[in-house]
LOMARRO-728855 format. One record per residue: x negated, y, z negated of N, C-alpha, C in turn; residue in one letter. Coordinates in Angstrom, 3 decimals, decimal comma, always signed. Last residue first. Example, Ala and Ser with C-alpha at 12.3 -4.5 7.8 and 13.67 -1.06 7.14 Angstrom:
> -12,850/-2,250/-7,080/-13,670/-1,060/-7,140/-12,900/+0,030/-7,870/s
> -13,190/-5,690/-7,800/-12,300/-4,500/-7,800/-13,200/-3,300/-7,800/a
// end
This chain:
> +44,583/-2,311/-27,566/+44,488/-1,113/-26,714/+45,790/-0,868/-25,990/l
> +45,428/-4,571/-28,800/+44,889/-3,497/-29,637/+44,786/-2,205/-28,840/v
> +46,195/-6,849/-27,498/+47,170/-5,775/-27,635/+46,701/-4,626/-28,508/g
> +44,365/-8,726/-26,933/+45,015/-8,843/-28,240/+46,034/-7,732/-28,487/k
> +43,439/-7,847/-24,476/+44,131/-9,142/-24,544/+44,888/-9,311/-25,854/d
> +42,112/-5,525/-25,319/+43,297/-5,411/-24,480/+44,120/-6,697/-24,535/s
> +39,961/-6,662/-26,667/+40,893/-5,788/-27,390/+42,195/-5,650/-26,621/m
> +38,742/-8,016/-24,558/+39,243/-8,765/-25,708/+40,253/-7,931/-26,500/a
> +38,073/-5,830/-22,920/+38,947/-6,880/-22,406/+39,565/-7,657/-23,568/q
> +36,294/-4,430/-24,561/+37,556/-3,799/-24,166/+38,548/-4,840/-23,644/y
> +34,266/-6,439/-24,696/+34,929/-5,937/-25,899/+36,278/-5,313/-25,554/l
> +33,491/-6,707/-22,018/+34,010/-7,870/-22,746/+34,773/-7,431/-23,992/a
> +32,579/-4,085/-21,605/+33,677/-4,616/-20,809/+34,308/-5,814/-21,523/l
> +30,422/-3,991/-23,385/+31,578/-3,119/-23,593/+32,786/-3,633/-22,825/f
> +28,756/-5,908/-22,123/+29,244/-6,129/-23,486/+30,469/-5,266/-23,786/e
> +28,248/-4,697/-19,662/+28,883/-6,017/-19,702/+29,467/-6,298/-21,080/e
> +26,996/-2,354/-20,573/+28,242/-2,273/-19,810/+28,979/-3,605/-19,830/a
> +24,666/-3,369/-21,785/+25,688/-2,711/-22,594/+27,025/-2,639/-21,865/l
> +23,349/-4,328/-19,496/+23,689/-5,242/-20,586/+24,803/-4,649/-21,438/i
> +23,063/-1,906/-18,119/+23,775/-3,029/-17,526/+24,232/-4,020/-18,582/g
> +21,453/-0,413/-19,829/+22,826/+0,027/-19,587/+23,654/-1,098/-18,965/f
> +19,073/-1,904/-19,570/+19,749/-1,822/-20,868/+21,204/-1,398/-20,691/a
> +18,491/-1,405/-16,870/+18,698/-2,774/-17,325/+19,460/-2,782/-18,653/e
> +18,125/+1,345/-16,924/+19,243/+0,787/-16,156/+19,536/-0,639/-16,597/a
> +15,788/+1,436/-18,469/+17,009/+2,086/-18,944/+18,227/+1,522/-18,229/s
> +13,975/+0,146/-16,796/+14,316/-0,451/-18,084/+15,594/+0,142/-18,651/m
> +13,956/+1,981/-14,642/+14,253/+0,568/-14,428/+14,709/-0,073/-15,735/l
> +13,065/+4,313/-15,851/+14,412/+4,274/-15,295/+14,865/+2,839/-15,071/q
> +10,467/+3,473/-16,449/+11,364/+3,870/-17,529/+12,815/+3,816/-17,052/d
> +9,463/+3,120/-13,871/+9,593/+1,959/-14,746/+10,513/+2,250/-15,929/e
> +9,531/+5,791/-12,992/+10,261/+4,751/-12,268/+10,489/+3,537/-13,165/a
> +7,778/+6,996/-14,851/+9,187/+7,407/-14,789/+10,026/+6,334/-14,091/h
> +5,410/+5,705/-14,157/+5,938/+5,567/-15,512/+7,420/+5,924/-15,538/t
> +5,134/+6,673/-11,546/+5,282/+5,235/-11,783/+5,892/+5,001/-13,160/l
> +4,764/+9,365/-12,172/+5,912/+8,969/-11,356/+6,179/+7,473/-11,509/l
> +2,359/+9,251/-13,550/+3,549/+9,718/-14,245/+4,808/+9,310/-13,486/m
> +0,750/+8,456/-11,460/+0,876/+7,575/-12,615/+2,121/+7,960/-13,406/i
> +0,974/+10,713/-9,893/+1,489/+9,441/-9,381/+1,648/+8,428/-10,515/r
> -0,277/+12,632/-11,439/+1,152/+12,776/-11,178/+1,756/+11,500/-10,598/e
> -3,003/+11,832/-11,485/-2,167/+11,657/-12,666/-0,677/+11,752/-12,365/d
> -4,241/+10,042/-8,683/-3,838/+11,306/-9,286/-2,881/+11,042/-10,438/k
> -4,664/+7,573/-7,690/-5,853/+8,394/-7,900/-5,525/+9,703/-8,614/q
> -3,382/+4,897/-7,185/-3,056/+5,866/-8,220/-4,297/+6,680/-8,589/f
> -4,255/+2,997/-5,510/-3,552/+4,127/-4,910/-3,236/+5,211/-5,932/v
> -7,021/+0,774/-5,055/-6,180/+1,578/-5,951/-5,561/+2,780/-5,239/p
> -6,655/-1,788/-2,806/-7,421/-0,557/-3,035/-6,541/+0,334/-3,900/v
> -6,588/-5,311/-2,875/-5,928/-4,051/-3,206/-6,935/-2,925/-3,419/h
> -7,349/-7,849/-2,411/-7,816/-6,845/-1,466/-7,225/-5,458/-1,727/d
> -6,034/-9,335/-4,388/-7,493/-9,200/-4,432/-8,012/-8,089/-3,535/e
> -3,003/-7,849/-5,677/-3,772/-8,625/-4,710/-5,258/-8,337/-4,792/g
> -1,536/-6,153/-7,236/-2,196/-7,273/-7,912/-3,069/-8,094/-6,974/s
> -0,165/-4,355/-5,770/-1,316/-3,839/-6,509/-2,070/-4,936/-7,253/v
> +1,817/-6,029/-4,683/+0,890/-5,323/-3,802/-0,350/-4,850/-4,554/a
> +3,247/-6,875/-6,926/+2,503/-7,854/-6,127/+1,447/-7,170/-5,263/r
> +4,327/-4,395/-7,675/+3,429/-5,108/-8,596/+2,597/-6,141/-7,839/i
> +5,944/-3,914/-5,423/+4,856/-2,993/-5,768/+3,845/-3,682/-6,676/l
> +7,784/-5,980/-5,664/+6,914/-5,916/-4,488/+5,714/-5,016/-4,741/d
> +9,020/-5,168/-8,039/+8,274/-6,434/-8,005/+7,323/-6,470/-6,812/a
> +10,238/-2,798/-7,134/+9,236/-2,752/-8,200/+8,379/-4,017/-8,187/h
> +12,025/-3,862/-5,294/+11,023/-2,894/-4,842/+9,890/-2,821/-5,854/i
> +13,573/-5,409/-7,050/+12,790/-6,054/-5,997/+11,703/-5,121/-5,455/h
> +14,745/-3,388/-8,620/+13,892/-4,397/-9,252/+13,008/-5,082/-8,213/h
> +16,314/-2,050/-6,733/+15,209/-1,362/-7,410/+14,223/-2,335/-8,030/g
> +18,095/-4,163/-6,094/+17,278/-3,511/-5,061/+16,065/-2,844/-5,690/k
> +19,239/-4,661/-8,618/+18,438/-5,696/-7,966/+17,559/-5,113/-6,861/q
> +20,660/-2,272/-9,011/+19,550/-2,623/-9,897/+18,640/-3,657/-9,243/f
> +22,600/-2,488/-7,015/+21,627/-1,398/-6,950/+20,409/-1,712/-7,820/a
> +23,955/-4,759/-8,009/+23,369/-4,771/-6,663/+22,298/-3,692/-6,529/a
> +24,811/-3,879/-10,517/+23,884/-5,005/-10,430/+23,202/-5,059/-9,071/q
> +26,584/-1,859/-9,739/+25,391/-1,545/-10,516/+24,355/-2,641/-10,435/g
> +28,537/-3,391/-8,495/+27,791/-2,403/-7,710/+26,503/-2,003/-8,429/e
> +29,410/-4,844/-10,743/+28,834/-5,547/-9,586/+28,014/-4,589/-8,722/r
> +30,383/-2,721/-12,293/+29,258/-3,517/-12,791/+28,605/-4,268/-11,638/i
> +32,494/-1,934/-10,648/+31,390/-1,005/-10,898/+30,166/-1,735/-11,443/l
> +34,128/-4,200/-10,876/+33,563/-3,838/-9,574/+32,378/-2,889/-9,744/e
> +34,811/-4,048/-13,589/+34,077/-5,217/-13,082/+33,416/-4,902/-11,746/k
> +36,231/-1,632/-13,604/+35,002/-1,773/-14,396/+34,164/-2,940/-13,894/a
> +38,441/-2,307/-12,032/+37,512/-1,269/-11,565/+36,182/-1,387/-12,305/k
> +39,599/-4,190/-13,753/+39,175/-4,568/-12,401/+38,168/-3,585/-11,838/g
> +40,158/-2,564/-16,020/+39,218/-3,684/-16,110/+38,711/-4,102/-14,736/i
> +40,957/+0,029/-17,151/+40,832/-0,277/-15,724/+39,785/-1,386/-15,566/e
> +41,130/+1,098/-19,681/+41,866/-0,134/-19,392/+41,889/-0,461/-17,903/k
> +39,335/+3,033/-20,259/+40,637/+3,483/-19,738/+41,519/+2,305/-19,305/e
> +37,127/+1,544/-20,865/+37,770/+2,283/-21,951/+39,169/+2,740/-21,552/r
> +36,448/+0,762/-18,286/+36,930/-0,242/-19,239/+37,662/+0,436/-20,398/a
> +35,533/+3,206/-17,284/+36,714/+2,573/-16,685/+37,310/+1,546/-17,648/a
> +33,257/+3,571/-18,886/+34,345/+4,543/-18,940/+35,628/+3,954/-18,362/q
> +31,742/+1,391/-18,052/+32,129/+1,502/-19,464/+33,313/+2,456/-19,596/i
> +31,406/+2,121/-15,361/+32,095/+0,879/-15,713/+32,572/+0,916/-17,157/a
> +29,867/+4,422/-15,535/+31,234/+4,526/-15,013/+32,043/+3,279/-15,364/e
> +27,514/+3,186/-16,414/+28,188/+4,157/-17,276/+29,642/+4,324/-16,837/i
> +26,923/+1,633/-14,147/+27,171/+0,997/-15,435/+27,910/+1,936/-16,389/y
> +26,488/+3,581/-12,175/+27,580/+2,619/-12,019/+27,934/+1,981/-13,360/f
> +24,198/+4,800/-13,306/+25,435/+5,568/-13,149/+26,642/+4,643/-12,983/s
> +22,369/+2,682/-13,076/+22,717/+3,210/-14,404/+24,022/+3,998/-14,353/r
> +22,235/+2,490/-10,291/+22,713/+1,366/-11,105/+23,177/+1,862/-12,467/a
> +21,068/+4,934/-9,639/+22,429/+4,631/-9,180/+23,030/+3,505/-10,019/s
> +18,591/+4,470/-10,785/+19,406/+5,587/-11,260/+20,855/+5,400/-10,853/g
> +17,689/+2,410/-9,224/+18,031/+2,101/-10,611/+18,795/+3,245/-11,264/v
> +17,427/+3,812/-6,723/+18,259/+2,608/-6,869/+18,652/+2,360/-8,316/e
> +15,691/+5,998/-7,356/+17,011/+6,199/-6,758/+17,916/+5,007/-7,006/t
> +13,379/+4,745/-8,347/+14,116/+5,693/-9,184/+15,537/+5,883/-8,664/i
> +12,608/+3,283/-6,058/+12,917/+2,607/-7,321/+13,798/+3,506/-8,175/i
> +12,155/+5,402/-4,290/+13,168/+4,385/-3,970/+13,588/+3,646/-5,238/e
> +10,029/+6,677/-5,527/+11,319/+7,367/-5,477/+12,450/+6,412/-5,095/f
> +8,074/+4,746/-5,056/+8,470/+5,056/-6,427/+9,814/+5,771/-6,466/l
> +7,924/+4,897/-2,269/+8,295/+3,635/-2,907/+8,780/+3,897/-4,331/v
> +7,031/+7,511/-1,945/+8,349/+7,150/-1,424/+8,831/+5,832/-2,030/s
> +4,494/+7,292/-3,148/+5,506/+8,170/-3,721/+6,901/+7,813/-3,219/e
> +3,092/+5,588/-1,461/+3,422/+5,133/-2,805/+4,514/+5,996/-3,420/i
> +2,225/+6,529/+0,969/+3,601/+6,043/+0,891/+3,997/+5,540/-0,494/d
> -0,409/+7,436/+0,502/+0,599/+8,343/+1,035/+2,021/+7,821/+0,864/m
> -1,958/+5,281/-0,325/-1,677/+6,352/-1,272/-0,531/+7,236/-0,790/e
> -0,608/+2,158/+0,868/-1,435/+3,344/+0,993/-0,996/+4,415/+0,011/q
> -0,844/-1,176/+0,000/+0,000/+0,000/+0,000/-0,887/+1,236/+0,000/m
// end
């Protein structure tokens, strides 16, 4: 991977997992409003976006782990961008887990007539 295109790869990760996180938050809000079908669809969309970002990240890790790899992180701002991308990746993963748990909770409450 060349130094010039590393930024676009990092922004792809940030974009995909940022979208995933937004879908997950919307899913929690939909579940709270008793829109269970919509919440499930939003979680599926979030999972799809998260998987895209995760695969891009995994490809990046493989690229920089190869024997013939030439370091591309020569500037601090690129290291910070990588850190931000990975932070967004982990945040989206946590929101995905929480969204699934909230959906299950709201569904159970709805089934019992509490909502």
